[in-house]
N, C-alpha and C positions, 0 to 999 in steps of 0.2 A: 688291939685284939684282932686276931685273924678272922676274917669273915667266911662263913660257910657258903659255898657256891651251890652245892648239891647235898641234900640229906636223903639217904636211902634207908628205909625203915622196913624191916621184916619182909624183904623182897623174896618171893618164890616165883620160879618160872618153870612151866611144864611144856613139853612138846609131846602131845599125846599122853602116853603113860610115863614118859621119861621126865623125871624130876631133875632139871638141869641146874637150877640155883635154889639153895636151901637157906631160908632165913638170913639173908644178907643184910647186915647193918653197917653202914660206913658213911662218913662225911668226906666231901671233897672241898678243899679250901681255895679261896682266891689266890691266883698267882703262885701256884705250886705245880710241880711235876709229880703226879701220883703214878708210880709204876705198879703194874699188876703182873705177878709171876705165878707159875704153876705148871705142872705137866699137861700133856694133851688131855682133852676132855675134862678139864677142871672147872670150866665155866667162865674162863676169862673173856673170850670173845662174845659169848652170850650176854655177859654183863655189859660189855662195851656197846653191843648192838641194841641193848635195852635203852641206853642213853641217847641213841639216835633214832629210836622208834622203828628199827629194822626188823625186829623179831615179829612184829605184827603182820609182816608180809607172808608168814607161814600160817596155813589154815588151822593147824592143830595147836597153835600157841595159846596159852592162857597164863595168867599171873595173878598173884595176890601181893599185898603190901602197898607201900606208899613211897613216892619219890617227890621231894620238894626241890624246886629249882628257883633261885632268886626269890625265896619266900612264897612261892605260888605252887599250887598243885601242878605237877609235871604235865598232866593230861588236860589242863585248862588251856594249854597252848595248842594251836593247830600244828599239824605235822610240818607244814611249810615254814611257819614262824619258828618252830623249835629247831629245825635243821639250819636255819639262818643263824641262830644263836649258838648251836652246837654242831660244829663241822667235824667231818671224819675223813681220815686218810687211811687207805687200806694197804694190805701187805704188798699187793702187786700194783704198780703205778698204772693208771688207766687214763692216759691223756685223751682228750677229744680229738677227732680227726680235723683239726683246725690248726692255725698258726700258733706259735708260742704266745703272741699277744692276745689272740682271741680266746685261747684257753683260759687265761687269767681274767680277761674281761667278761667272760661268759656269765658269771654269777651277777656282777653288777648290772649288766645289760638286762638280765632276766628280772632284776628288781627295779628296772625303770630308768637307769642312768644311760643317757644317750650322748651327753656332751663329750666330744673327743678329747678335749683337754683334761677333763676330770678323769676319764678312763685312763689316759696316759699316766696321770699321777697315781692312780690306784694300782696300775700294772707295775710301775717302777717300784713303788713302795712295797708291794707284796713280794716281788722278786728279790728285792734287797733283804727283806725279812727272812726269806727262804734261802738266803746265801747263794743266789743263782744269778743275780743281775749282771755281775761282771763277766760271766761266762756266756750270756745270751743277748746282751744289749745290742749287739750288731746282727743278731739273727731273729729279731722279733717277728719278722714276716715269713720265717721258714716254718716248715711243718714240725709240729711237736714230736713226731715220730722219728725225726733225725737226731734227737737228743739221746744221750746214753741213758742206761737204766737209772743210774743215780740222779742224773739231771731230770729225768722224767718224774721221779719221785718228789724231788724238790719243786718241780713245776706243779705237781698235784697239791703240795703244801701251799704254794703261792696262790693257787686257784681257790683253796679253802680260805686263806687269809683275806682274799679280795672281797669276800662277803661279810667281813668284819664280825666274825663270831666272838663269843665270850669264852667258849670252851672248845678245845681241839682234841679229838679222840684219835689216837694212833694205834692201829692194829698191826703189830709186828712190821713197821714200815721199813726196817733195814734187813729183813730176813733174806732177801736175794741180792744184797748189795756188797760190794767190796769194802775193805776197811777204810779207804779214803772217803768214799761216799758216805759211809756210816758215820765217820767222824764229823763230816760237814753237817749232817742232819742233827747229830747230838749237840753240836755247837749252836746250831740254829735254835734248838729247844731251850738252851740255857738263856738265850736272848729273849725268846718269845715269852717265857714265863714272867717277864717284867710287866707285860701287858695282857697276858692271857692265862687261863688255867689249862693245863695239859694233863691228859690221862693216857698213859702208854702201856699197852699190853706187849710184853716181850718174852720170848723164850730164852733170851740171853741174860743170864743172871748178872754177868759182868756189866752189861749195859745198864741194867736196873741200878746196880751199885754206883755207876758213874753219873747217871743223870737224875735219879729219883730223889726228891726231897723226903717223901714217904713211900713205903712199899707195902703192898698187900699180897699175901700168899693165899692162893686159892687151891683147893684140893677136892676133887669129886663133888664139885658144886657148892662147897662150903668155904666161907672165909675163915681160914685157920688163924690168921694173925695179920694185924696191920700196925705198923710202927714206923718211927723215923728210920730212914734207910740205914744210916750208920749203926743204929742200935740193932735193927733186925739182922743185919749181916754179921755183926760181931757177938751179939748176945741174944739170939732168938729165944722166945719163951717156950715154944713148943718143939718137941723133938722131931716132929714131922717137917717143920720149917728147916731145922738144922740139917736133916737128912737130904732135903731137896737142894738147898744151896751148896751143900758140900758134895753133891753129885752121887749120893748113894742110891737115889732112885730118880726117875723122871726122864 
């Protein structure tokens, strides 16, 4: 039986008078890639930011509903504890102004790991999982800013992995990347789901079809449909889903 990692129940989100998410109900399972698609302003990123407690940084934010994570109330975790368990990779790579090594080691150091040998193990493992080790193993002491855009994005993935999260959230991580870099990140995702749960927001429906085990379609703050990816792309139940994936709008 597939274990539920996250349960979202009747989630509503407002920013001031704007009702951004409307009665969202969905489950996220262990070791899956859940892709979320939909046009601009559909609520995709708001949903992702909800899972990383980022919406709370806005003064006019409020919500109703319930989120269960690992069978516990989502808000029983401290923000720091939660973000260690649920990492996030953003659309634009933002490496720290440090070396490649220190970028990846930053999180473990923050959590108290000081042993150089242990840090080396974590850095190598994380870079290998992000499909970056072979490209940077001789440049670990170089500035992260010397890496290409695609390499920087994979470095950010490695930095997230170094904190040993259980879930990794991706907010359009390939939006500014070339096809080769995109392919490497997608390949990494297929390997990562063996040990992690991944949630990917993407504007590229072909990418969702390639990497998603299940896909959710959001529109105007509503979850229109969630289904196994092959079924959603070949036999969507809702005409709006079919219209979006066929390119008639969005």
